[in-house]
C-alpha positions in Angstrom: 100.1 95.7 91.5 96.5 94.9 92.2 94.4 96.2 96.1 91.3 94.8 96.9 88.9 97.1 99.4 86.4 94.7 101.4 84.6 97.0 102.8 81.4 96.5 105.4 79.1 97.3 107.6 80.5 97.3 111.2 78.9 94.6 113.6 76.2 96.9 115.3 74.9 98.3 112.7 71.5 98.0 111.0 71.9 96.7 107.6 68.3 96.0 106.1 69.8 94.4 102.0 71.7 91.6 104.3 68.4 91.4 106.7 66.3 91.3 103.6 68.4 89.0 102.1 68.5 86.5 105.1 65.1 86.8 104.9 65.1 85.9 100.8 66.7 83.2 101.2 64.8 81.3 104.0 61.5 82.3 102.1 63.6 79.3 99.3 64.5 77.4 101.6 67.9 78.0 102.8 67.3 77.6 106.4 71.4 77.3 107.5 71.9 81.0 107.2 72.1 82.9 110.6 72.5 85.6 109.1 73.6 88.2 105.8 75.8 91.3 106.4 76.1 92.9 102.5 79.0 94.1 102.3 80.7 95.9 98.5 85.0 94.8 97.2 86.1 97.4 95.2 89.3 96.2 93.5 92.1 99.1 92.4 94.8 98.3 89.2 97.7 99.8 90.4 100.9 101.9 88.6 103.3 101.2 91.3 106.0 98.3 92.0 106.6 99.2 95.6 104.1 97.5 98.5 104.3 99.0 101.4 104.1 102.4 99.2 100.6 100.9 97.4 99.1 99.7 100.9 99.5 103.2 102.9 98.2 104.7 99.9 95.4 102.2 99.5 94.4 103.1 102.7 94.6 107.0 102.4 91.7 106.3 99.2 90.0 104.2 101.4 89.6 106.4 104.5 89.1 109.0 101.8 86.1 108.6 99.7 86.4 104.8 100.1 84.6 103.8 102.8 82.6 106.0 104.6 85.1 105.2 108.3 82.0 106.2 111.2 80.7 102.8 109.9 82.0 100.6 108.0 84.7 98.4 108.8 87.1 97.9 105.9 89.9 95.0 105.1 92.8 95.5 102.3 94.5 92.6 100.2 98.1 93.7 97.9 99.2 91.9 95.5 101.4 91.6 92.6 
């Protein structure tokens, strides 16, 4: 099974990397962009076949190591 974990800053947390990218896009003429938020994507390949068990394990991994839940939110997608 594969798990995709998307980690991104919570709303209201300053994102200097996103702000820099937004400014650079504007400088390059991409004026239609109103905001940029930068995050990360983690792709895990797991041996287990029970989708519920995989989701629970990936959630534990994410909250323990992969995301700083004080300032970051995350979403998990599981596929076979």
